[in-house]
N, C-alpha and C positions, 0 to 999 in steps of 0.2 A: 136872557136866553130866548131865542125865537123857536116857536113850535113848528112842526112839520106842516100844519094846516095853513100856513101863510104862503102858499104857492112856492114852497121851497122843497128840494130834495135833500136828504141827509146823505153825506158822503163821508165814509170812514177810510182812513189810510189802509186798513187791512184789505180793502177792495183791490188795491194795487200791489200788494206785497208778494213778491216772487217766492218767498219762503213758506207761504201759506197755501194750502190746497183749496180747491173750490169748495170742497165739503166744509172746510173750516172758515170760509168767509171771503176768499178772493173772488172777485166778480169779473175781472178781465182775463183775457187769455194770457198764458205764460209768456207769449211772444211780446206782449206790451207791459207785463208786470216789471217792477223794479225792486232793487234791494233797498230796504229801509225807507219806504216812502214817508215824506214829512208833510204835515198839513200846510206848511208854508209853500212848498213846491206845488202841491195840488192846488192851493189857492191861486198861485200865479198862473197856472195853466187854465184854471177856470176863469180867471179875470181876462186872460187873452182871448177867451171864447165869448166874452161879454155876459157871463153868467152871474155877475154881482155876488161873489162869494162872501160869506160871513164866517169868520173863524170862531170856534168855541174851544179854546185850548184845554179846559178842565174836564171835558166830557170823556166818558168811558164807554166803549162798545159793550152792549149787553152781554155778549158771550166772552168778552175779554176784560171783565171788570176789575182785574188786578192791575191794569195798566192805563194810566191817563195819557192817551195818545191824541185826544182831541177829535174834533169833527169839523166839517165844512158844510155850510148850507148853501145851495146853489138854486138859481131860478129854474122853474119847471118850463123850459122852452121846448123840449122834445121828450122822447121817452128816456127814462133813467139809464137804460142800458146803452142807448146811443150816446148820451152825454158822457157816460163813464168811458166808453171807447174813445171818444174824442179827447178827453182829458188824458187818458193813458197814452195815446199817440204822441202827445206833447211831452209827457214825462220822459 
């Protein structure tokens, strides 16, 4: 498992989930959110942006610890919000 201190941002699928409110964890606008985002699709989008994604399939979001949805670690090339918007536009 890679730690966040290694020049990586942590990206959770909930950040892109259309069924989740911003208050509950969605980070992108509803316009770019998708139904049931998968770490595989997020990883493909991140890879197409040259962000060297690393998948961690067994990880659980701290606020959603009943669900193993995994997470993706991406390079810190720009601000996290900007990178999330770029990934969301591809999804």
